[in-house]
VOTORBA-788089 format. One record per residue (C-alpha): residue number from 0; residue in one letter; x, z, y. Coordinates in steps of 0.02 Angstrom, whole numbers, plus 32768, in hexadecimal, padded with zeros to 4 digits. Example, Ala and Ser with C-alpha at 12.3 -4.5 7.8 and 13.67 -1.06 7.14 Angstrom:
# residues 2
(0, "A", (8267, 8186, 7F1F))
(1, "S", (82AC, 8165, 7FCB))
END
This chain:
# residues 468
(0, "M", (5D35, 037C, 27A7))
(1, "S", (5CC1, 03C8, 2827))
(2, "L", (5CFC, 0469, 2877))
(3, "H", (5C47, 049F, 288B))
(4, "L", (5C05, 0523, 2815))
(5, "T", (5B49, 051A, 2802))
(6, "A", (5B1A, 05CF, 27E3))
(7, "P", (5B5F, 067F, 27EB))
(8, "H", (5BAD, 06B8, 274A))
(9, "T", (5B9F, 0764, 26FB))
(10, "R", (5C1F, 074C, 2670))
(11, "I", (5CC6, 06F5, 2673))
(12, "H", (5C9A, 067A, 25E7))
(13, "Q", (5C0C, 0635, 2652))
(14, "L", (5C8C, 05F7, 26D1))
(15, "F", (5CEB, 059F, 2646))
(16, "D", (5C4D, 0558, 25F8))
(17, "E", (5C17, 050C, 269E))
(18, "R", (5CC1, 04BA, 26B5))
(19, "V", (5CB6, 0473, 2605))
(20, "A", (5C07, 042D, 2627))
(21, "Q", (5C46, 03DC, 26C8))
(22, "A", (5CDF, 0386, 267E))
(23, "P", (5D06, 03A2, 25C6))
(24, "A", (5D93, 0321, 25CB))
(25, "H", (5DE9, 0374, 265E))
(26, "P", (5E9C, 03AA, 2633))
(27, "F", (5EAF, 0467, 2639))
(28, "L", (5F44, 04A3, 25D2))
(29, "Y", (5FE9, 0445, 25D8))
(30, "L", (6052, 047F, 2545))
(31, "T", (6103, 045A, 250E))
(32, "Q", (60B4, 03EC, 2488))
(33, "G", (6023, 038F, 24D4))
(34, "M", (5F8D, 03B9, 253F))
(35, "M", (5EE5, 040C, 2521))
(36, "T", (5E45, 03DF, 257C))
(37, "L", (5DBB, 0457, 25AB))
(38, "G", (5D51, 040E, 2521))
(39, "Q", (5DD8, 0427, 249E))
(40, "L", (5DED, 04DC, 24D3))
(41, "A", (5D30, 04F1, 24CC))
(42, "Q", (5D35, 04BD, 2415))
(43, "Q", (5DAE, 054C, 23F3))
(44, "V", (5D3E, 05C4, 2452))
(45, "D", (5CA8, 058B, 23EA))
(46, "L", (5D06, 05A9, 2347))
(47, "L", (5D40, 0656, 237A))
(48, "E", (5C95, 0687, 23BB))
(49, "D", (5C4C, 065A, 2312))
(50, "E", (5CD6, 06B8, 22B7))
(51, "L", (5CBB, 0756, 231F))
(52, "C", (5BFF, 0750, 2305))
(53, "K", (5C0F, 0738, 2249))
(54, "A", (5C8A, 07C9, 2241))
(55, "G", (5C0A, 083B, 2293))
(56, "V", (5C5F, 084E, 233C))
(57, "R", (5BDB, 0885, 23B7))
(58, "V", (5BBD, 08AC, 246E))
(59, "G", (5C30, 0938, 24A7))
(60, "D", (5CAE, 0924, 2419))
(61, "R", (5D67, 0914, 2442))
(62, "V", (5DCB, 0883, 23FD))
(63, "L", (5E86, 08A2, 240C))
(64, "V", (5F01, 0812, 240A))
(65, "A", (5FBF, 0821, 2402))
(66, "A", (5FE8, 0783, 245F))
(67, "E", (605D, 0712, 24B9))
(68, "N", (6015, 0686, 2524))
(69, "C", (5FBE, 05FE, 24C2))
(70, "P", (5F17, 05A2, 24C1))
(71, "E", (5ED8, 060F, 2433))
(72, "H", (5EEA, 06AB, 249D))
(73, "V", (5E87, 065C, 252A))
(74, "A", (5E02, 0625, 24AE))
(75, "L", (5DF5, 06D4, 2466))
(76, "V", (5DDD, 0723, 2512))
(77, "L", (5D4E, 06AA, 2535))
(78, "A", (5D01, 06BD, 2488))
(79, "C", (5CFF, 077A, 249F))
(80, "S", (5CA1, 0761, 2542))
(81, "R", (5C1F, 06F7, 24EA))
(82, "V", (5BF9, 077C, 2467))
(83, "G", (5C07, 080B, 24E2))
(84, "A", (5CA4, 0857, 2498))
(85, "W", (5D36, 0893, 2502))
(86, "A", (5DDC, 0835, 24F4))
(87, "C", (5E6E, 08AF, 24E9))
(88, "G", (5F12, 0853, 24FF))
(89, "V", (5FB7, 08A0, 24CE))
(90, "N", (605B, 0846, 24E7))
(91, "A", (609F, 081A, 243B))
(92, "R", (614C, 0852, 2472))
(93, "M", (6114, 0907, 246B))
(94, "T", (6153, 0970, 23DB))
(95, "A", (60EB, 0989, 233F))
(96, "S", (60C8, 0A3E, 236E))
(97, "E", (608E, 0A0A, 241B))
(98, "V", (6018, 0985, 23D7))
(99, "A", (5FD3, 0A05, 235C))
(100, "A", (5FB9, 0A83, 23E9))
(101, "F", (5F5D, 0A04, 2453))
(102, "A", (5EF0, 09D0, 23C0))
(103, "D", (5EC6, 0A86, 23A0))
(104, "K", (5E9F, 0AA7, 2457))
(105, "A", (5E2F, 0A0D, 245E))
(106, "D", (5DD4, 0A40, 23BE))
(107, "A", (5DE1, 0987, 2398))
(108, "R", (5D64, 0934, 2326))
(109, "V", (5DE1, 08AC, 22F5))
(110, "L", (5E95, 087C, 231D))
(111, "Y", (5ED7, 07CC, 233B))
(112, "F", (5F8A, 078C, 2343))
(113, "T", (5FC8, 06EB, 2394))
(114, "V", (6039, 06BE, 2302))
(115, "G", (6043, 0606, 232F))
(116, "V", (60B2, 0620, 23C8))
(117, "S", (60FD, 06CD, 23B2))
(118, "E", (6179, 0711, 2334))
(119, "A", (6153, 07BE, 2379))
(120, "A", (609A, 07A5, 2353))
(121, "R", (60C4, 076C, 22A4))
(122, "Q", (6128, 080C, 2289))
(123, "H", (6096, 0874, 22C6))
(124, "A", (601C, 0817, 2257))
(125, "A", (608B, 083D, 21C1))
(126, "Q", (606B, 08F7, 21DE))
(127, "Y", (5FB1, 08E0, 21C0))
(128, "D", (5F41, 089B, 2138))
(129, "T", (5F1C, 07F7, 2192))
(130, "Q", (5EC6, 0756, 2167))
(131, "A", (5EC1, 06A9, 21B1))
(132, "S", (5E53, 068F, 2248))
(133, "V", (5DE9, 05F5, 225F))
(134, "L", (5E73, 05BC, 22D7))
(135, "P", (5F1A, 059C, 2281))
(136, "G", (5F7B, 05EC, 2310))
(137, "L", (5F29, 0695, 22F2))
(138, "Q", (5F21, 0719, 226B))
(139, "R", (5EA9, 07AB, 226B))
(140, "T", (5E81, 084C, 2212))
(141, "L", (5DE0, 0878, 21BD))
(142, "V", (5D63, 08CE, 222E))
(143, "R", (5D67, 098B, 223B))
(144, "P", (5CB9, 09CA, 2211))
(145, "Q", (5CE1, 0A75, 225C))
(146, "A", (5CFF, 0A2C, 230B))
(147, "T", (5C7C, 0A66, 2387))
(148, "A", (5C34, 09E3, 23FC))
(149, "Q", (5C1B, 0A12, 24B2))
(150, "T", (5B65, 0A1A, 24E4))
(151, "G", (5B02, 0A1B, 2585))
(152, "E", (5B26, 09C0, 2628))
(153, "L", (5BE2, 09CF, 2613))
(154, "A", (5BDD, 0968, 2573))
(155, "E", (5B98, 08D4, 25D5))
(156, "Q", (5C07, 08EC, 266E))
(157, "V", (5CB5, 08EF, 2622))
(158, "A", (5D12, 084F, 25F3))
(159, "A", (5DBD, 0890, 25C3))
(160, "I", (5E31, 0923, 25B6))
(161, "I", (5EE1, 0921, 25FC))
(162, "F", (5F4B, 09AA, 25AE))
(163, "T", (5FBB, 0A1B, 2615))
(164, "S", (6027, 0AAF, 25EB))
(165, "G", (609D, 0B28, 263C))
(166, "T", (6131, 0B97, 2615))
(167, "T", (60C9, 0BF6, 2596))
(168, "G", (60AE, 0B55, 2534))
(169, "Q", (5FF3, 0B78, 2529))
(170, "P", (5F97, 0AD3, 2542))
(171, "K", (5F0A, 0ABE, 25BE))
(172, "G", (5E92, 0A2D, 25C0))
(173, "V", (5E64, 09E3, 2669))
(174, "M", (5DB6, 099A, 2659))
(175, "L", (5DA7, 08F4, 26B4))
(176, "T", (5CF8, 08B9, 26DC))
(177, "H", (5CB4, 0809, 26D4))
(178, "A", (5C81, 081B, 278A))
(179, "G", (5D2F, 0850, 27BF))
(180, "L", (5D87, 07C3, 2763))
(181, "L", (5D0C, 0741, 27A2))
(182, "Q", (5D1D, 0781, 2855))
(183, "F", (5DDA, 077C, 284E))
(184, "A", (5DD8, 06CF, 27FE))
(185, "R", (5D7B, 068F, 2896))
(186, "V", (5DE2, 06F0, 2915))
(187, "S", (5E87, 06BA, 28C8))
(188, "A", (5E54, 0604, 28BA))
(189, "Q", (5E11, 05FD, 296C))
(190, "S", (5EA8, 0656, 29B5))
(191, "R", (5F18, 05C5, 2981))
(192, "Q", (5E95, 053A, 2988))
(193, "L", (5EA9, 051D, 28CF))
(194, "G", (5E5A, 047C, 2893))
(195, "A", (5E41, 0414, 27F7))
(196, "S", (5EE1, 03B2, 2815))
(197, "D", (5F4E, 044E, 281D))
(198, "R", (5FBE, 048B, 2790))
(199, "S", (6004, 053A, 277F))
(200, "Y", (6096, 0575, 2715))
(201, "A", (6047, 05EF, 2699))
(202, "Y", (60D1, 0654, 2648))
(203, "L", (6095, 06FE, 2688))
(204, "P", (6048, 075C, 25F5))
(205, "M", (5F8C, 0752, 25F3))
(206, "T", (5F8D, 0800, 25AA))
(207, "H", (5FBB, 0836, 265E))
(208, "I", (5F46, 082E, 26F4))
(209, "F", (5FBA, 07B4, 274E))
(210, "G", (5FAD, 0735, 26C2))
(211, "L", (5EF7, 0756, 2699))
(212, "G", (5EB3, 075B, 274A))
(213, "T", (5F26, 06FC, 27C0))
(214, "V", (5F56, 0674, 2746))
(215, "L", (5ECC, 065C, 26C4))
(216, "M", (5E2C, 0690, 271C))
(217, "A", (5E56, 063F, 27C3))
(218, "S", (5E80, 059C, 276B))
(219, "L", (5DDA, 059F, 270E))
(220, "H", (5D7F, 05BD, 27B2))
(221, "A", (5DD4, 0527, 2803))
(222, "G", (5DD8, 04B8, 276A))
(223, "S", (5E94, 04A6, 277E))
(224, "G", (5F18, 0492, 26F6))
(225, "L", (5F94, 050A, 26A7))
(226, "L", (6040, 04E0, 2666))
(227, "M", (6038, 0564, 25DF))
(228, "R", (60D6, 05B2, 259A))
(229, "S", (60EC, 0643, 2521))
(230, "Q", (61A0, 065F, 255A))
(231, "F", (61FD, 0653, 25FE))
(232, "D", (6287, 05D3, 2618))
(233, "P", (62CB, 05AB, 26C6))
(234, "A", (62FD, 04FC, 2690))
(235, "D", (624B, 04DA, 2658))
(236, "V", (6207, 0518, 26FE))
(237, "F", (6271, 049D, 2761))
(238, "H", (624B, 0410, 26E7))
(239, "A", (6192, 0431, 2701))
(240, "L", (61A9, 0434, 27BD))
(241, "A", (6204, 038E, 27BA))
(242, "H", (619F, 032E, 273A))
(243, "H", (60F7, 037F, 2710))
(244, "G", (6099, 038E, 27B4))
(245, "L", (60AD, 044A, 27C6))
(246, "T", (605B, 0480, 2869))
(247, "Q", (6054, 053E, 2853))
(248, "L", (60E6, 05B1, 282A))
(249, "Q", (60BE, 066A, 2815))
(250, "G", (611D, 06FD, 27CF))
(251, "P", (6170, 07A4, 27F2))
(252, "P", (6204, 07AB, 286B))
(253, "A", (627F, 07B7, 27DC))
(254, "M", (6242, 0711, 2797))
(255, "F", (6274, 06C2, 283A))
(256, "T", (631B, 071D, 2833))
(257, "R", (6339, 06CC, 278A))
(258, "L", (6307, 0623, 27CD))
(259, "L", (6380, 0637, 285E))
(260, "G", (6409, 0665, 27E5))
(261, "W", (63E5, 05CD, 2779))
(262, "L", (63EE, 055B, 2811))
(263, "D", (6494, 05A8, 2842))
(264, "G", (64D6, 0593, 2792))
(265, "Q", (64A6, 04DB, 2793))
(266, "G", (64EC, 04BE, 2842))
(267, "I", (6441, 048A, 2883))
(268, "R", (6418, 04B3, 2938))
(269, "Q", (6361, 0481, 2937))
(270, "P", (62F8, 0459, 289D))
(271, "V", (6296, 03BA, 2886))
(272, "A", (61E1, 03EF, 289A))
(273, "P", (617C, 0361, 28E6))
(274, "D", (60D0, 03AC, 28C5))
(275, "L", (60F2, 0464, 28E4))
(276, "R", (6086, 04AA, 2970))
(277, "Y", (606D, 0564, 2949))
(278, "V", (60EC, 05EB, 291A))
(279, "Y", (60B4, 069E, 28FB))
(280, "T", (6101, 0741, 28C1))
(281, "G", (60B4, 07E5, 288D))
(282, "A", (60C4, 086D, 2808))
(283, "A", (6157, 08C3, 285F))
(284, "P", (619B, 08EA, 290C))
(285, "L", (61E6, 0854, 2964))
(286, "D", (6294, 085B, 29AF))
(287, "L", (62A4, 07FF, 2A54))
(288, "S", (6344, 07A7, 2A1F))
(289, "V", (62EF, 0763, 2984))
(290, "K", (625D, 0726, 29EB))
(291, "Q", (62CF, 06CF, 2A67))
(292, "A", (6336, 067E, 29DD))
(293, "I", (629B, 063B, 2984))
(294, "E", (6251, 05F7, 2A24))
(295, "A", (62F5, 05A0, 2A4D))
(296, "R", (6307, 0554, 299F))
(297, "F", (6253, 051D, 2986))
(298, "G", (6227, 04F6, 2A3A))
(299, "K", (6182, 0555, 2A2C))
(300, "P", (6144, 05FF, 2A65))
(301, "L", (6150, 0682, 29DC))
(302, "H", (60A3, 06D0, 29D6))
(303, "H", (6090, 0784, 29A0))
(304, "G", (6006, 07FB, 296C))
(305, "Y", (5FE0, 08AC, 2934))
(306, "G", (5F75, 08D6, 28A0))
(307, "L", (5F6B, 0931, 27FB))
(308, "S", (5F10, 0931, 2757))
(309, "E", (5E94, 09B2, 2796))
(310, "Y", (5E56, 0938, 2819))
(311, "A", (5E4A, 089B, 27AC))
(312, "G", (5ECB, 083C, 280F))
(313, "A", (5F00, 0841, 28C4))
(314, "L", (5EC0, 08B2, 294E))
(315, "T", (5F20, 0853, 29D4))
(316, "L", (5F68, 07A4, 29E0))
(317, "C", (5FCD, 0745, 2A61))
(318, "R", (5F74, 06B7, 2AB8))
(319, "L", (5F96, 0607, 2A7F))
(320, "N", (6035, 05BF, 2ACB))
(321, "E", (6049, 0650, 2B43))
(322, "Q", (60FE, 0669, 2B75))
(323, "R", (612C, 0722, 2B7D))
(324, "A", (61D5, 076D, 2BA4))
(325, "D", (61AF, 080A, 2B3D))
(326, "T", (617C, 082E, 2A8A))
(327, "S", (60C8, 085C, 2AAF))
(328, "A", (604E, 0858, 2A1D))
(329, "G", (5FCE, 0802, 2A8B))
(330, "Y", (5F1A, 0823, 2ABC))
(331, "L", (5E83, 0870, 2A68))
(332, "V", (5E26, 07F6, 29F7))
(333, "E", (5D6C, 07D9, 29F8))
(334, "G", (5D08, 085D, 299B))
(335, "A", (5D8E, 08E4, 29AC))
(336, "E", (5D9E, 097D, 2A1A))
(337, "L", (5E3E, 09D8, 2A49))
(338, "R", (5E69, 0A82, 2A94))
(339, "I", (5F0F, 0ACF, 2AC0))
(340, "M", (5EFB, 0B89, 2A9E))
(341, "G", (5F5E, 0C1A, 2AE4))
(342, "P", (5F91, 0CB4, 2A80))
(343, "D", (5EFA, 0D15, 2ABE))
(344, "G", (5E7D, 0C8F, 2A8D))
(345, "Q", (5E6F, 0C40, 2B39))
(346, "D", (5E6E, 0B86, 2B5F))
(347, "L", (5F0D, 0B50, 2BB7))
(348, "P", (5F16, 0ACF, 2C42))
(349, "A", (5F78, 0A2C, 2C40))
(350, "G", (6032, 0A46, 2C39))
(351, "E", (602E, 0AEE, 2BDF))
(352, "T", (6060, 0B01, 2B2A))
(353, "G", (5FEF, 0B52, 2AA8))
(354, "E", (5FA8, 0B3B, 29FA))
(355, "I", (5F4F, 0A97, 29D6))
(356, "W", (5E9A, 0AAF, 29A0))
(357, "M", (5E29, 0A20, 296F))
(358, "R", (5D7D, 09F3, 292F))
(359, "G", (5D17, 0956, 2917))
(360, "V", (5CD8, 08D7, 289B))
(361, "G", (5D7A, 08D2, 2839))
(362, "L", (5D8E, 098D, 281F))
(363, "M", (5D8E, 09C7, 276A))
(364, "P", (5CFD, 0A33, 272E))
(365, "G", (5D83, 0AA6, 26E6))
(366, "Y", (5DFE, 0ABD, 2659))
(367, "F", (5DB2, 0A9E, 25AE))
(368, "R", (5D70, 0B40, 2563))
(369, "D", (5DDE, 0BA7, 25D5))
(370, "P", (5D6B, 0BFB, 2654))
(371, "E", (5DE7, 0C83, 2687))
(372, "I", (5E6E, 0C0A, 26C0))
(373, "T", (5DEA, 0B9B, 270F))
(374, "A", (5DAA, 0C2F, 2774))
(375, "Q", (5E59, 0C52, 27B5))
(376, "V", (5E6A, 0BA7, 2807))
(377, "I", (5DB7, 0B78, 2837))
(378, "K", (5D8A, 0BDD, 28D1))
(379, "S", (5CE8, 0C03, 292A))
(380, "G", (5C8F, 0B65, 2961))
(381, "G", (5CDC, 0AFD, 28D6))
(382, "W", (5D89, 0AF1, 2926))
(383, "Y", (5E1F, 0AD6, 28B4))
(384, "A", (5EBB, 0B37, 28E7))
(385, "S", (5F4D, 0AC6, 28B8))
(386, "G", (5FDF, 0B3B, 28D2))
(387, "D", (6035, 0AB1, 2936))
(388, "L", (606D, 0ACD, 29E8))
(389, "G", (6048, 0A49, 2A6A))
(390, "R", (6018, 0A26, 2B1D))
(391, "Q", (5FB5, 09A1, 2B76))
(392, "D", (6000, 0942, 2C06))
(393, "A", (5F9C, 0923, 2CA4))
(394, "D", (5F69, 0878, 2C60))
(395, "G", (5F28, 08C7, 2BBF))
(396, "A", (5FB8, 0893, 2B4F))
(397, "L", (5FE5, 0912, 2AC9))
(398, "Q", (6096, 0953, 2AB4))
(399, "V", (60B4, 09AD, 2A0F))
(400, "V", (6144, 0A25, 2A22))
(401, "G", (614F, 0A96, 2989))
(402, "R", (60FA, 0B1A, 2920))
(403, "S", (60A0, 0BB4, 295C))
(404, "R", (60D1, 0C1B, 28C4))
(405, "D", (6118, 0C0C, 2816))
(406, "D", (6091, 0C72, 27BD))
(407, "H", (6005, 0BF5, 27DD))
(408, "P", (5F95, 0BF5, 2743))
(409, "L", (5F97, 0B38, 272E))
(410, "R", (5FD8, 0AF5, 268B))
(411, "L", (6019, 0A4F, 26C4))
(412, "Q", (6030, 09AF, 2665))
(413, "R", (60B9, 09AB, 25E6))
(414, "L", (6112, 0906, 25DD))
(415, "P", (616D, 08C4, 2544))
(416, "R", (621A, 08F4, 250E))
(417, "R", (62AD, 0893, 2550))
(418, "G", (62C0, 07F9, 24E6))
(419, "R", (62DA, 0741, 24DF))
(420, "G", (6258, 06E2, 2542))
(421, "G", (6200, 077D, 2585))
(422, "V", (61C0, 078F, 2635))
(423, "P", (6262, 077E, 2696))
(424, "G", (62B2, 0808, 26F7))
(425, "L", (621C, 0865, 273A))
(426, "A", (628D, 08F7, 2765))
(427, "R", (631C, 0898, 27B4))
(428, "C", (62DB, 0899, 2866))
(429, "A", (6298, 094A, 2864))
(430, "K", (632A, 099D, 28BA))
(431, "S", (6300, 0960, 2966))
(432, "G", (6244, 0979, 2954))
(433, "G", (6223, 0A0B, 29C6))
(434, "G", (627F, 0A8C, 295F))
(435, "R", (621F, 0A67, 28C0))
(436, "A", (62B3, 0A61, 284B))
(437, "Q", (6307, 0B05, 281F))
(438, "S", (638E, 0B16, 279B))
(439, "G", (6362, 0A6A, 2759))
(440, "R", (62AB, 0A99, 273E))
(441, "W", (621E, 0A3A, 278F))
(442, "Q", (61AD, 0AA5, 27F9))
(443, "R", (6115, 0A33, 27F7))
(444, "G", (60FE, 0983, 2836))
(445, "H", (606C, 0918, 2863))
(446, "F", (5FFB, 08E8, 27D3))
(447, "G", (6020, 0989, 2776))
(448, "L", (60D2, 0989, 2735))
(449, "H", (610F, 0A32, 26FC))
(450, "R", (61B9, 0A73, 272F))
(451, "S", (61F9, 0A90, 267E))
(452, "Q", (61B5, 09ED, 2638))
(453, "A", (61DD, 095F, 26B0))
(454, "W", (628E, 094B, 266F))
(455, "R", (6248, 0928, 25C3))
(456, "A", (6203, 0884, 2601))
(457, "V", (62AC, 0846, 263F))
(458, "G", (62DF, 07A8, 25E8))
(459, "P", (6393, 077D, 25C0))
(460, "A", (6407, 0798, 2654))
(461, "G", (6405, 0701, 26C1))
(462, "P", (6491, 06BE, 272F))
(463, "E", (6462, 073A, 27B6))
(464, "G", (64A2, 07CB, 274E))
(465, "P", (645B, 087B, 274F))
(466, "C", (640A, 08C9, 27E5))
(467, "P", (6496, 091A, 2849))
END
């Protein structure tokens, strides 16, 4: 497959459609049972596009899906882009009341459930009057005629909504634009020289910006493959590294803590990973001891970055194969701007700590139908005030050191309840992350984890035991 893309794209499905036209037989999704080519996935996208159109889904409508990773979820995201609807992903491991709250906030035209891979999705579907979708792995509701489609320029700009919430439990919808996702797809792919022969381990939920942007969109940009998993299993990770050509391993620090624990439990000093060339962590503060242990075990630099849902991916990334002795989140990516702001609204010089402000192509246009909260975080000049504390080193590298305050108006992404196969241990490494864990509650990590919700994504306790 050629890495060259012939024309700029304005919607995310156009990137996929060009890759399909280039090489329909190119393998894209490697599943536990078989493989799916770009062309086979395109057939699913075609069917769902037709289904959405016949159901009356229109430009600016929201299509909510309670999902765990599967080809059908990917196809639905792309089909929504084709018809101009907004894909609203909710992790199926949320409670029924949470899914209902997100659906209400989205004013969704129709709800889908990935029943083929998820018992949790099947349980959610049972709470609604559902019918079979055109794809056997999905069920859907009837359309809601009272849903109000978004109009104007915003209707054409937005590709997806990522839901966030805070201690009040009131959901907020981060609007992700096509332009932001396409920009980050390119930036992420180029930052690691991702190519058509690469394969990434895709267990991170694609209802989260890490899975949607860093994993899915970057792989579409590069034409690379995904080993797609709906659940996390350390043994499967190491089997894939040893036998399935896995070149990219990405996840939160606690995933790597679980992997280290599994290796210790098996008495393995270094895993067999002949094709691995890139290891990355994000979504939470990184402890230096974890970084050092991973680099010793895998023999590769552990790359790091800083980002959040509100910026459609990463604001900063470490340079490819750069060896750093600290836990820096790296350097500003193309298309992004960064300021470190003092308490009186003044820009601070390198080395001084202040609040991280950002703007650029990836910045959200706001929270869906929530202008008051949007106005609290979007400042004059279009700058987004993150509430995170950081400083820039003399070389430009960003160090994220904590939170500026606890009353920040963000409603950050809720992750699923603790359960079998869930995203593993996202809270386990929080304690050492610049003071971000207090009384067992997560302050806020990269990519928008909320302090009271990160523990809910912890999978079954691994050999490493609880965070001390």
